[in-house]
N, C-alpha and C positions, 0 to 999 in steps of 0.2 A: 504494500499499500504506499502511496506517495503522500508525504506530509506537506503541509502548507508552505514551509520554507523552501523545499525542493521545487515545488510548483512555481513559487514566486521567482526563484533564481532562473528557472528555465524560461519563464515569460520575459524576465528582464534581459536575458541574453538575446532572445529572439528580437525584441523591439529595439534594443540598443543597437543591434546590427543594422536594422532598417533605418534607424535614426542617423547612423553614420553614412549610410547610402544616400539619404535625402540631403544631407549636408553637402556631400560631394556633388550631387545633382545641381543644387542651387549654386555652388561655387562654379561649376561648369557653365551654367547659364550666365553668370556674371562675367566670366573670362571670355566666353564666346560672343557676348553682346557687342555689336558694332553698329553704329548709325550709318544710314544710307541716304543718298540724296533724293530718292524717290518719295520719301515720306517727310512730313514736317518734323522739324527738330523737337518742337515741344511735345508732340505725341510720342516721340522716341524717348524723350526725357521722362515722360510718365511711365513708360515701360521699364526704364532703368530704375526709377523709384520703386516700382513693384518688386523688382529683383532685390533691391536693397532691403525692402521690407521683409521679403522671404528670408534673407540672410539673417536679419535681426530676429525674426521669429524662430529661427533654428538655434538661437543662443550665441551666434557669432557676432563679434563687435568689430566694426570698421570705424576708424576715426573720421571725423568730418573732413579734415584736410585731405585724407586719402580718397574719400568719396568725391570731393571737388576735383582733385587731380585726375581721377579715373574718368569722370564725366567729360572733362576737357579733352582728355586723350581719345575718347570715343566719338568725338564730333566727326561729321561726315567730311569727305575729301574737299568739297568746295568751300569749307569753312577753315581752310588751312591758315589763312592770314589772321583770322579772328582767334583761332586756336593759339597761334604763336604770340599774339598780343596778350592773351590771357595768361599764357605760361610765363611771360616776362614781367608780369605785375609783381611788385615787391610786397605789397600788402596782402596778407592772407584773407581769403574770401570765404564766406559762409555759403553753404549749398543753396540756401534760399536766395541770396544775393546773386549767385551765378545764374540761377534759373530766371530771375528777373532780367539780367543782362542778355541772356539767350533769347528771351521772349522779345525784348526790344530790338535786338539785332535781326531776328527773323522778321518782325513787322517791317523794319526798315528795308530789308532785302525784298520783301514782297511788294512794298509800295514803289521801290525803284524799278522793279521788274514791270509793274503795271504802267509806270510812267515812261518806260523805255530807256531809263538811265542805267548804265552799267557802272558800278563802283569798282573801278580798277585803277591802278596807279602804275606808271612806268617812270623810270629815271634814265637820263642819258648823261654820259660822262664824256667830256672833251679832255683827252690826255695831253699833258704837257711834257716837254723834254725836261730831263733832270737838270737842275741848276738854272733853268730859264723859265720866264713866265710867258714865253712866246713859242709858237710852233709854225713851221712852214706849211702852207696848204699843199694839197696833193699836186696841184698844177705848178708848184714852185713860186706861186704869187704871194698874195697877202698873208700877213701873219695874224694869228688869232690867239686871244687869251683864253685859257681853259677855265671852266667852272662847271659845277654840277647844276643841272637845271631839271625841273620836273616837267614832264610832258604828259598831258592827260591821254589816256588810252581811249581809242574810239570804239564804238560798238563793232561787233564782228562784221566783216565783209566791206568795211569802208577802207579806202586806201588814203594814206596821208603822206605828204611830201615835206621834207625839211628843206626850206629855202633860205638862202643867205641874202641879207639886205643891209643897206647903210654902212658900207665899208669906206673908210677914208683912204683912197688910193693915192692921194697926192703925196703923202709921206711914206707910203709903202708899208705902213703898219697901222693898227687900230683895233678897236673892239668890233667884232662882227656880231650882228644880231641875227638870230634865226627865228623864223616863224613857221608855224605848223599850218599847212593848208591841205585842202582836199584835192587840189588841182583843178577844181571847177572854175576857178577865177582865171585860169590860163587862157 
């Protein structure tokens, strides 16, 4: 005949084994979770929060800074710039604050998409010779001073030309100004 203690121990062994299995399943869901561009970020954040809730319900504890870092890391590929921006912030952020920022960013992206504006940024560098603040042009003509300037990126399929204007040719050197044009003015 089986006594109560032996029955209790056998039940405990059986269910603790299943408990360890469910913990591994939840951790697997957490590690496999990756955001995609085809769904809204906020809906995916809610899925992520459900997984975090399951982890907590299993008795596992994840620090809030770990949760924030994991959520930032799981952002979709098109959010690469925003992800890098968040990673380089020095001030530690709470999960609630991160979700608010993600919601604002997603709303901004959707409104820009509807308006036809594409928020992209490009930079152009004019390289200078070492030891000099001037460089010969390709044609051997005018000299140009180098500086970094920002050039707005056009929506896809538009072609832009970089044109040079206002060069002081009388002295053989000067500051050249460049303008961005579509070529339609030509």
